[in-house]
C-alpha positions in Angstrom: -148.3 10.8 207.4 -149.2 13.9 209.3 -146.8 12.9 212.1 -144.1 11.3 210.0 -143.1 14.3 207.9 -142.9 16.8 210.7 -140.8 14.4 212.8 -138.5 13.5 209.9 -138.2 17.2 209.2 -137.2 17.7 212.9 -134.6 14.9 213.0 -133.2 15.8 209.6 -132.9 19.4 210.6 -130.4 18.4 213.3 -128.5 15.4 211.7 -128.9 15.6 207.9 -127.1 17.6 205.3 -128.5 20.9 203.8 -129.5 19.1 200.5 -131.6 16.6 202.4 -133.3 19.4 204.3 -134.2 21.2 201.1 -135.7 18.0 199.6 -137.8 17.4 202.7 -139.1 20.9 202.7 -140.1 20.7 199.1 -141.9 17.4 199.7 -143.7 18.9 202.7 -144.9 21.9 200.6 -146.1 19.5 197.9 -148.0 17.5 200.5 -149.5 20.6 202.1 -150.7 22.0 198.8 -152.2 18.6 197.8 -153.9 17.9 201.1 -154.9 21.5 202.3 -155.1 23.5 199.1 -158.2 24.2 197.0 -158.7 22.7 193.6 -160.0 24.4 190.5 -163.3 26.1 190.9 -165.8 25.2 188.2 -167.2 28.3 186.5 -171.0 28.2 186.0 -174.0 30.5 186.2 -175.0 31.6 189.6 -178.6 30.5 190.1 -179.5 32.8 192.9 -180.5 36.1 191.4 -179.4 38.3 194.3 -176.0 36.6 194.5 -175.6 37.0 190.8 -176.3 40.8 191.0 -173.9 41.2 193.9 -171.2 39.3 192.0 -171.7 41.3 188.9 -171.3 44.6 190.9 -168.1 43.4 192.5 -166.6 42.0 189.3 -167.6 45.0 187.3 -165.5 47.4 189.3 -162.5 45.0 189.2 -162.9 44.6 185.4 -162.9 48.3 184.9 -159.8 48.6 187.1 -157.9 46.0 185.2 -158.8 47.6 181.9 -157.6 51.0 183.2 -154.4 49.4 184.4 -153.5 47.7 181.2 -154.3 50.9 179.2 -151.9 52.9 181.4 -149.2 50.4 181.9 -149.0 49.1 178.4 -150.2 52.2 176.5 -152.9 50.3 174.8 -156.2 51.3 173.4 -158.8 49.6 175.5 -162.6 49.6 175.0 -164.9 47.7 177.3 -168.6 47.1 176.6 -170.7 45.1 179.0 -174.5 44.6 179.1 -176.0 43.3 182.3 -179.0 40.9 182.4 -181.3 43.9 182.7 -179.8 45.5 179.6 -177.8 48.1 181.5 -174.8 49.3 179.6 -171.3 49.4 181.1 -168.6 50.9 179.0 -165.0 52.1 179.4 -162.6 53.6 177.0 -159.2 55.2 177.6 -159.9 57.5 174.6 -162.1 60.6 175.0 -164.5 59.0 172.6 -165.2 55.3 172.2 -166.2 55.8 168.5 -162.5 56.1 167.6 -161.7 52.7 168.9 -164.9 51.2 167.4 -164.1 52.7 164.0 -160.6 51.3 164.3 -162.0 47.9 165.1 -164.4 48.0 162.2 -161.6 48.9 159.8 -159.4 46.1 161.1 -162.2 43.5 161.0 -163.3 44.7 157.6 -159.8 44.3 156.3 -159.6 40.8 157.6 -163.0 39.9 156.1 -161.9 41.3 152.8 -158.9 39.1 152.8 -161.1 36.0 153.2 -163.9 37.3 151.1 -162.5 35.8 147.9 -163.3 32.3 148.9 -166.8 33.1 150.0 -169.8 33.4 147.7 -171.2 36.9 147.1 -174.4 36.3 149.1 -172.4 35.8 152.3 -170.4 39.0 151.7 -173.6 40.9 151.4 -174.9 39.3 154.6 -171.7 40.3 156.4 -171.9 43.8 155.1 -175.6 44.1 156.0 -174.9 43.0 159.6 -172.0 45.5 159.8 -174.1 48.4 158.6 -177.0 47.4 160.8 -174.7 47.4 163.9 -173.3 50.8 162.8 -176.8 52.2 162.4 -177.8 51.0 165.9 -174.7 52.7 167.4 -175.4 56.0 165.6 -179.1 55.9 166.6 -178.1 55.3 170.2 -175.7 58.2 170.1 -178.3 60.4 168.5 -180.8 59.6 171.3 -178.0 60.4 173.8 -177.4 63.8 172.2 -181.2 64.5 172.5 -181.0 63.8 176.2 -182.6 60.3 176.1 -181.4 57.0 177.5 -178.8 58.5 179.8 -179.4 56.1 182.7 -177.1 53.5 181.2 -174.1 55.9 180.8 -171.5 56.2 183.5 -169.9 59.4 184.7 -167.0 59.3 182.2 -169.4 58.8 179.3 -171.6 61.7 180.5 -168.6 64.0 180.7 -167.5 63.0 177.2 -171.1 63.6 176.0 -171.1 67.0 177.7 -167.9 68.0 176.0 -169.1 67.0 172.6 -172.3 69.0 173.1 -170.4 72.0 174.3 -168.1 71.8 171.2 -171.1 71.4 168.9 -172.8 74.4 170.6 -169.7 76.5 170.0 -169.6 75.6 166.4 -173.3 76.4 166.0 -173.0 79.8 167.6 -170.0 80.7 165.5 -171.8 79.7 162.3 -174.9 81.7 163.4 -172.8 84.8 164.1 -171.1 84.4 160.7 -174.5 84.1 159.0 -175.8 87.2 160.8 -172.7 89.2 159.7 -173.1 88.0 156.1 -176.8 88.9 156.1 -176.1 92.4 157.5 -173.4 93.0 154.9 -175.8 91.9 152.2 -178.4 94.3 153.4 -175.9 97.2 153.5 -175.0 96.4 149.9 -178.6 96.4 148.8 -179.2 99.7 150.7 -176.3 101.3 149.0 -177.5 100.1 145.6 -181.0 101.5 146.2 -179.6 104.9 147.3 -177.5 105.1 144.2 -180.5 104.2 142.0 -182.6 106.8 143.8 -180.0 109.5 143.3 -179.8 108.6 139.6 -183.5 108.8 139.2 -183.7 112.2 141.0 -181.0 113.5 138.8 -182.9 112.5 135.7 -186.1 114.1 136.9 -184.3 117.4 137.6 -182.8 117.3 134.1 -186.3 116.7 132.5 -187.8 119.5 134.6 -185.0 121.9 133.4 -185.7 121.0 129.8 -189.5 121.4 130.1 -189.6 124.8 131.8 -188.0 126.9 129.0 -190.4 125.4 126.5 -193.4 126.3 128.6 -192.1 129.9 129.1 -191.5 130.3 125.3 -195.0 129.1 124.6 -196.5 131.5 127.1 -194.5 134.4 125.6 -195.8 133.6 122.1 -199.4 133.4 123.2 -199.0 136.8 125.0 -197.7 138.6 121.9 -200.6 137.4 119.7 -203.3 138.4 122.3 -201.7 141.7 122.9 -201.8 142.5 119.2 -205.4 141.6 119.0 -206.3 143.7 122.0 -204.4 146.8 121.0 -206.3 147.0 117.6 -210.0 146.6 118.5 -212.5 146.1 115.7 -214.8 149.0 114.9 -218.3 148.3 116.0 -221.1 148.3 113.4 -224.1 150.5 113.9 -227.0 149.1 111.8 -229.9 151.4 111.3 -228.5 154.3 113.3 -228.5 158.0 112.4 -225.6 159.7 110.7 -225.0 161.8 113.7 -224.7 158.9 115.9 -222.2 157.3 113.5 -220.2 160.5 113.5 -220.2 160.6 117.2 -219.2 157.0 117.4 -216.4 157.6 114.9 -214.9 160.3 117.0 -213.2 159.0 120.2 -214.0 160.8 123.4 -211.3 162.3 125.4 -212.7 161.1 128.7 -212.4 157.4 127.9 -209.1 156.0 129.2 -206.9 153.8 127.0 -206.4 150.5 128.8 -204.7 147.3 127.6 -206.4 144.0 128.7 -204.0 141.3 129.9 -203.6 138.5 127.5 -204.9 135.9 129.8 -208.3 137.7 130.1 -208.9 137.6 126.3 -210.4 134.5 124.9 -209.9 133.9 121.2 -213.0 133.2 119.1 -213.5 129.7 118.0 -215.0 128.5 114.8 -218.3 126.7 115.4 
């Protein structure tokens, strides 16, 4: 057969019609594919560990390339999540954040589950909801650890850049809120200071008014006390002379011209008190 077909092809190419030539060429291609071509390769797990890792590394880049191509060519939202045998995470998303695609997937799957939930017993619905919430909690915990700077070895360059952008955006919001809180605190302190100043001025004004009302009363009281004592000093009592001679009493009754008349200030006179 290996000699017959090429020879027949040679003779037919010189003496046969074009239709026969086309038929012979097609038969030759079929024979070539059947005899020399490879059959289907059976897919199974690679037993050799090193070969398995090498194959994973090669197929991983090709898989990401295909996902990127289909997202660009077809304008489709693509999310790729792969875990290696060692637990290393490989992810790709054409969106800035994979959470958007995951939330969209959860909403879609939840709507489908709700449509078929009428025929299922309540316990199965709760089990599905529990698994869904559990998966969501695991994703949130993983992202929280990533935001804390933990478990970053399994994130590729694109994921690290997205995480950095999210942290920068969060830091900007925090600084803006901190500045706003500081301005509000300073404004509140200014208001309190203004209120204290007004209260202090009001108290000082009241004290001055009370002082002005007390001073005239004290002056009036001092003047009254001064009049009484001056009257008492200007009219001294006559001294009594018990057992003295009449001449002495006469001499005492006549004032001497050499004694000066002085008025004692009121504050030096003490009034007698009844004991």
